[in-house]
VOLUM-392449 format. One record per residue (C-alpha): x, y, z; residue number from 1; chain; residue in one letter. Coordinates in nm, 3 decimals. Each point is the difference from the previous one (the first is absolute). Last residue first. Example, Ala and Ser with C-alpha at 12.3 -4.5 7.8 and 13.67 -1.06 7.14 Angstrom:
<vexkes>
<vexke><east>1.367</east><north>-0.106</north><up>0.714</up><k>2</k><c>A</c><r>s</r></vexke>
<vexke><east>-0.137</east><north>-0.344</north><up>0.066</up><k>1</k><c>A</c><r>a</r></vexke>
</vexkes>
This chain:
<vexkes>
<vexke><east>-1.280</east><north>3.801</north><up>3.659</up><k>129</k><c>A</c><r>s</r></vexke>
<vexke><east>0.164</east><north>0.021</north><up>-0.297</up><k>128</k><c>A</c><r>q</r></vexke>
<vexke><east>0.392</east><north>-0.126</north><up>0.021</up><k>127</k><c>A</c><r>k</r></vexke>
<vexke><east>0.296</east><north>0.215</north><up>-0.045</up><k>126</k><c>A</c><r>q</r></vexke>
<vexke><east>0.144</east><north>-0.093</north><up>-0.350</up><k>125</k><c>A</c><r>r</r></vexke>
<vexke><east>0.358</east><north>-0.065</north><up>0.048</up><k>124</k><c>A</c><r>r</r></vexke>
<vexke><east>0.219</east><north>0.218</north><up>-0.178</up><k>123</k><c>A</c><r>p</r></vexke>
<vexke><east>0.182</east><north>-0.127</north><up>-0.370</up><k>122</k><c>A</c><r>i</r></vexke>
<vexke><east>0.314</east><north>0.168</north><up>-0.122</up><k>121</k><c>A</c><r>r</r></vexke>
<vexke><east>0.103</east><north>-0.064</north><up>-0.338</up><k>120</k><c>A</c><r>g</r></vexke>
<vexke><east>0.239</east><north>-0.124</north><up>-0.291</up><k>119</k><c>A</c><r>v</r></vexke>
<vexke><east>0.335</east><north>0.119</north><up>0.166</up><k>118</k><c>A</c><r>i</r></vexke>
<vexke><east>0.268</east><north>-0.040</north><up>-0.216</up><k>117</k><c>A</c><r>r</r></vexke>
<vexke><east>0.322</east><north>-0.147</north><up>0.121</up><k>116</k><c>A</c><r>r</r></vexke>
<vexke><east>-0.060</east><north>-0.369</north><up>-0.106</up><k>115</k><c>A</c><r>g</r></vexke>
<vexke><east>-0.397</east><north>0.003</north><up>-0.041</up><k>114</k><c>A</c><r>q</r></vexke>
<vexke><east>-0.157</east><north>0.115</north><up>0.363</up><k>113</k><c>A</c><r>w</r></vexke>
<vexke><east>-0.330</east><north>0.007</north><up>0.161</up><k>112</k><c>A</c><r>i</r></vexke>
<vexke><east>-0.023</east><north>0.201</north><up>0.328</up><k>111</k><c>A</c><r>e</r></vexke>
<vexke><east>-0.270</east><north>-0.151</north><up>0.241</up><k>110</k><c>A</c><r>i</r></vexke>
<vexke><east>-0.187</east><north>0.220</north><up>0.275</up><k>109</k><c>A</c><r>h</r></vexke>
<vexke><east>-0.103</east><north>-0.028</north><up>0.353</up><k>108</k><c>A</c><r>e</r></vexke>
<vexke><east>0.024</east><north>-0.358</north><up>0.058</up><k>107</k><c>A</c><r>f</r></vexke>
<vexke><east>-0.291</east><north>-0.136</north><up>0.215</up><k>106</k><c>A</c><r>t</r></vexke>
<vexke><east>-0.065</east><north>-0.254</north><up>-0.269</up><k>105</k><c>A</c><r>t</r></vexke>
<vexke><east>-0.338</east><north>-0.122</north><up>-0.156</up><k>104</k><c>A</c><r>g</r></vexke>
<vexke><east>0.080</east><north>0.143</north><up>-0.340</up><k>103</k><c>A</c><r>e</r></vexke>
<vexke><east>0.371</east><north>0.087</north><up>-0.025</up><k>102</k><c>A</c><r>l</r></vexke>
<vexke><east>0.046</east><north>-0.280</north><up>-0.253</up><k>101</k><c>A</c><r>l</r></vexke>
<vexke><east>-0.293</east><north>0.068</north><up>-0.184</up><k>100</k><c>A</c><r>k</r></vexke>
<vexke><east>0.145</east><north>0.339</north><up>-0.040</up><k>99</k><c>A</c><r>a</r></vexke>
<vexke><east>0.326</east><north>-0.094</north><up>-0.055</up><k>98</k><c>A</c><r>a</r></vexke>
<vexke><east>-0.141</east><north>-0.272</north><up>-0.311</up><k>97</k><c>A</c><r>e</r></vexke>
<vexke><east>-0.227</east><north>0.279</north><up>-0.136</up><k>96</k><c>A</c><r>i</r></vexke>
<vexke><east>0.342</east><north>0.206</north><up>-0.035</up><k>95</k><c>A</c><r>l</r></vexke>
<vexke><east>0.195</east><north>-0.240</north><up>-0.134</up><k>94</k><c>A</c><r>a</r></vexke>
<vexke><east>-0.251</east><north>-0.083</north><up>-0.281</up><k>93</k><c>A</c><r>e</r></vexke>
<vexke><east>-0.039</east><north>0.353</north><up>-0.081</up><k>92</k><c>A</c><r>a</r></vexke>
<vexke><east>0.438</east><north>0.018</north><up>0.030</up><k>91</k><c>A</c><r>d</r></vexke>
<vexke><east>0.023</east><north>-0.285</north><up>-0.292</up><k>90</k><c>A</c><r>d</r></vexke>
<vexke><east>0.063</east><north>-0.355</north><up>-0.034</up><k>89</k><c>A</c><r>r</r></vexke>
<vexke><east>-0.014</east><north>-0.102</north><up>0.344</up><k>88</k><c>A</c><r>c</r></vexke>
<vexke><east>0.267</east><north>-0.216</north><up>0.198</up><k>87</k><c>A</c><r>d</r></vexke>
<vexke><east>-0.029</east><north>0.072</north><up>0.360</up><k>86</k><c>A</c><r>c</r></vexke>
<vexke><east>0.206</east><north>0.068</north><up>0.338</up><k>85</k><c>A</c><r>i</r></vexke>
<vexke><east>-0.140</east><north>0.072</north><up>0.299</up><k>84</k><c>A</c><r>h</r></vexke>
<vexke><east>0.223</east><north>0.224</north><up>0.286</up><k>83</k><c>A</c><r>v</r></vexke>
<vexke><east>-0.118</east><north>0.034</north><up>0.344</up><k>82</k><c>A</c><r>a</r></vexke>
<vexke><east>0.022</east><north>0.279</north><up>0.295</up><k>81</k><c>A</c><r>r</r></vexke>
<vexke><east>0.155</east><north>0.255</north><up>-0.191</up><k>80</k><c>A</c><r>v</r></vexke>
<vexke><east>-0.023</east><north>0.302</north><up>0.235</up><k>79</k><c>A</c><r>t</r></vexke>
<vexke><east>-0.167</east><north>0.327</north><up>-0.112</up><k>78</k><c>A</c><r>g</r></vexke>
<vexke><east>-0.242</east><north>-0.049</north><up>0.327</up><k>77</k><c>A</c><r>n</r></vexke>
<vexke><east>-0.122</east><north>-0.328</north><up>-0.159</up><k>76</k><c>A</c><r>m</r></vexke>
<vexke><east>0.096</east><north>-0.102</north><up>-0.368</up><k>75</k><c>A</c><r>m</r></vexke>
<vexke><east>-0.036</east><north>-0.348</north><up>-0.193</up><k>74</k><c>A</c><r>l</r></vexke>
<vexke><east>0.225</east><north>0.058</north><up>-0.247</up><k>73</k><c>A</c><r>y</r></vexke>
<vexke><east>-0.092</east><north>-0.169</north><up>-0.354</up><k>72</k><c>A</c><r>c</r></vexke>
<vexke><east>0.302</east><north>-0.144</north><up>-0.202</up><k>71</k><c>A</c><r>r</r></vexke>
<vexke><east>-0.089</east><north>0.010</north><up>-0.388</up><k>70</k><c>A</c><r>y</r></vexke>
<vexke><east>0.198</east><north>-0.273</north><up>-0.242</up><k>69</k><c>A</c><r>t</r></vexke>
<vexke><east>-0.107</east><north>0.068</north><up>-0.363</up><k>68</k><c>A</c><r>l</r></vexke>
<vexke><east>-0.180</east><north>-0.314</north><up>-0.187</up><k>67</k><c>A</c><r>p</r></vexke>
<vexke><east>0.145</east><north>-0.089</north><up>-0.374</up><k>66</k><c>A</c><r>p</r></vexke>
<vexke><east>-0.213</east><north>0.191</north><up>-0.270</up><k>65</k><c>A</c><r>a</r></vexke>
<vexke><east>-0.228</east><north>-0.289</north><up>-0.194</up><k>64</k><c>A</c><r>s</r></vexke>
<vexke><east>-0.301</east><north>0.150</north><up>0.142</up><k>63</k><c>A</c><r>l</r></vexke>
<vexke><east>0.079</east><north>0.365</north><up>-0.010</up><k>62</k><c>A</c><r>r</r></vexke>
<vexke><east>0.101</east><north>-0.068</north><up>-0.388</up><k>61</k><c>A</c><r>k</r></vexke>
<vexke><east>-0.297</east><north>-0.156</north><up>-0.088</up><k>60</k><c>A</c><r>f</r></vexke>
<vexke><east>-0.244</east><north>0.236</north><up>0.170</up><k>59</k><c>A</c><r>h</r></vexke>
<vexke><east>0.237</east><north>0.241</north><up>-0.195</up><k>58</k><c>A</c><r>e</r></vexke>
<vexke><east>-0.070</east><north>-0.190</north><up>-0.328</up><k>57</k><c>A</c><r>k</r></vexke>
<vexke><east>-0.377</east><north>-0.005</north><up>0.084</up><k>56</k><c>A</c><r>m</r></vexke>
<vexke><east>0.002</east><north>0.380</north><up>0.053</up><k>55</k><c>A</c><r>l</r></vexke>
<vexke><east>0.164</east><north>0.020</north><up>-0.365</up><k>54</k><c>A</c><r>a</r></vexke>
<vexke><east>-0.218</east><north>-0.241</north><up>-0.141</up><k>53</k><c>A</c><r>l</r></vexke>
<vexke><east>-0.305</east><north>0.177</north><up>0.081</up><k>52</k><c>A</c><r>t</r></vexke>
<vexke><east>0.083</east><north>0.304</north><up>-0.124</up><k>51</k><c>A</c><r>d</r></vexke>
<vexke><east>0.124</east><north>-0.166</north><up>-0.350</up><k>50</k><c>A</c><r>r</r></vexke>
<vexke><east>-0.351</east><north>-0.157</north><up>0.021</up><k>49</k><c>A</c><r>l</r></vexke>
<vexke><east>-0.146</east><north>0.344</north><up>0.075</up><k>48</k><c>A</c><r>t</r></vexke>
<vexke><east>0.155</east><north>0.157</north><up>-0.303</up><k>47</k><c>A</c><r>r</r></vexke>
<vexke><east>-0.084</east><north>-0.281</north><up>-0.250</up><k>46</k><c>A</c><r>l</r></vexke>
<vexke><east>-0.387</east><north>0.041</north><up>0.106</up><k>45</k><c>A</c><r>f</r></vexke>
<vexke><east>0.047</east><north>0.371</north><up>-0.067</up><k>44</k><c>A</c><r>a</r></vexke>
<vexke><east>0.169</east><north>-0.097</north><up>-0.334</up><k>43</k><c>A</c><r>d</r></vexke>
<vexke><east>-0.268</east><north>-0.253</north><up>-0.083</up><k>42</k><c>A</c><r>h</r></vexke>
<vexke><east>-0.289</east><north>0.231</north><up>0.066</up><k>41</k><c>A</c><r>t</r></vexke>
<vexke><east>0.170</east><north>0.291</north><up>-0.221</up><k>40</k><c>A</c><r>e</r></vexke>
<vexke><east>0.063</east><north>-0.242</north><up>-0.290</up><k>39</k><c>A</c><r>t</r></vexke>
<vexke><east>-0.186</east><north>0.121</north><up>-0.284</up><k>38</k><c>A</c><r>p</r></vexke>
<vexke><east>-0.009</east><north>-0.186</north><up>-0.332</up><k>37</k><c>A</c><r>r</r></vexke>
<vexke><east>0.241</east><north>0.117</north><up>-0.291</up><k>36</k><c>A</c><r>g</r></vexke>
<vexke><east>0.028</east><north>-0.401</north><up>-0.085</up><k>35</k><c>A</c><r>a</r></vexke>
<vexke><east>0.417</east><north>0.033</north><up>0.075</up><k>34</k><c>A</c><r>e</r></vexke>
<vexke><east>-0.114</east><north>0.174</north><up>0.357</up><k>33</k><c>A</c><r>k</r></vexke>
<vexke><east>-0.274</east><north>-0.289</north><up>0.069</up><k>32</k><c>A</c><r>l</r></vexke>
<vexke><east>0.361</east><north>-0.199</north><up>-0.076</up><k>31</k><c>A</c><r>r</r></vexke>
<vexke><east>0.219</east><north>0.162</north><up>0.217</up><k>30</k><c>A</c><r>a</r></vexke>
<vexke><east>-0.263</east><north>-0.007</north><up>0.281</up><k>29</k><c>A</c><r>i</r></vexke>
<vexke><east>-0.026</east><north>-0.389</north><up>-0.018</up><k>28</k><c>A</c><r>t</r></vexke>
<vexke><east>0.355</east><north>-0.045</north><up>0.001</up><k>27</k><c>A</c><r>d</r></vexke>
<vexke><east>0.013</east><north>0.220</north><up>0.329</up><k>26</k><c>A</c><r>e</r></vexke>
<vexke><east>-0.273</east><north>-0.176</north><up>0.129</up><k>25</k><c>A</c><r>l</r></vexke>
<vexke><east>0.182</east><north>-0.310</north><up>-0.057</up><k>24</k><c>A</c><r>r</r></vexke>
<vexke><east>0.351</east><north>0.097</north><up>0.152</up><k>23</k><c>A</c><r>l</r></vexke>
<vexke><east>-0.203</east><north>0.156</north><up>0.300</up><k>22</k><c>A</c><r>i</r></vexke>
<vexke><east>-0.188</east><north>-0.319</north><up>0.086</up><k>21</k><c>A</c><r>k</r></vexke>
<vexke><east>0.356</east><north>-0.193</north><up>-0.005</up><k>20</k><c>A</c><r>e</r></vexke>
<vexke><east>0.173</east><north>0.218</north><up>0.226</up><k>19</k><c>A</c><r>e</r></vexke>
<vexke><east>-0.325</east><north>-0.033</north><up>0.211</up><k>18</k><c>A</c><r>y</r></vexke>
<vexke><east>0.023</east><north>-0.345</north><up>0.007</up><k>17</k><c>A</c><r>s</r></vexke>
<vexke><east>0.385</east><north>0.017</north><up>0.107</up><k>16</k><c>A</c><r>s</r></vexke>
<vexke><east>-0.073</east><north>0.209</north><up>0.295</up><k>15</k><c>A</c><r>v</r></vexke>
<vexke><east>-0.289</east><north>-0.177</north><up>0.108</up><k>14</k><c>A</c><r>r</r></vexke>
<vexke><east>0.233</east><north>-0.323</north><up>-0.014</up><k>13</k><c>A</c><r>l</r></vexke>
<vexke><east>0.295</east><north>0.147</north><up>0.188</up><k>12</k><c>A</c><r>m</r></vexke>
<vexke><east>-0.288</east><north>0.102</north><up>0.275</up><k>11</k><c>A</c><r>a</r></vexke>
<vexke><east>-0.081</east><north>-0.378</north><up>0.021</up><k>10</k><c>A</c><r>r</r></vexke>
<vexke><east>0.387</east><north>-0.111</north><up>0.037</up><k>9</k><c>A</c><r>e</r></vexke>
<vexke><east>0.008</east><north>0.271</north><up>0.264</up><k>8</k><c>A</c><r>v</r></vexke>
<vexke><east>-0.254</east><north>-0.089</north><up>0.193</up><k>7</k><c>A</c><r>e</r></vexke>
<vexke><east>0.087</east><north>-0.349</north><up>-0.016</up><k>6</k><c>A</c><r>s</r></vexke>
<vexke><east>-0.127</east><north>-0.242</north><up>-0.204</up><k>5</k><c>A</c><r>l</r></vexke>
<vexke><east>-0.193</east><north>-0.342</north><up>0.145</up><k>4</k><c>A</c><r>p</r></vexke>
<vexke><east>0.249</east><north>-0.328</north><up>-0.024</up><k>3</k><c>A</c><r>e</r></vexke>
<vexke><east>-0.077</east><north>-0.229</north><up>-0.269</up><k>2</k><c>A</c><r>a</r></vexke>
<vexke><east>-0.155</east><north>-0.331</north><up>0.087</up><k>1</k><c>A</c><r>m</r></vexke>
</vexkes>
């Protein structure tokens, strides 16, 4: 039995599929122009396909990029009390991971660093009564 495709493999197939659709549509537009027929609708659809393909390629790039290592410093009274290391694909994912880590603790805030660069600082949310 074949293994299911990974998210990266599915993204690769979607990119390939859209590239083929664009080539077919470009061919159709060329034939319509040769026949002196209007192509405005096809041109608009081609622009949409190209924009979608660009977004898909960005998504694929994000999926296939190696994860970055982030350090999350749990702070109390201006002092590091605990450190959590996590591998994330980008800053947004690291911030979400850090917020989840801080939730339910008594630490005042968490600082997220990637190398020498501070990504962000998240204060603990005050509980609503």
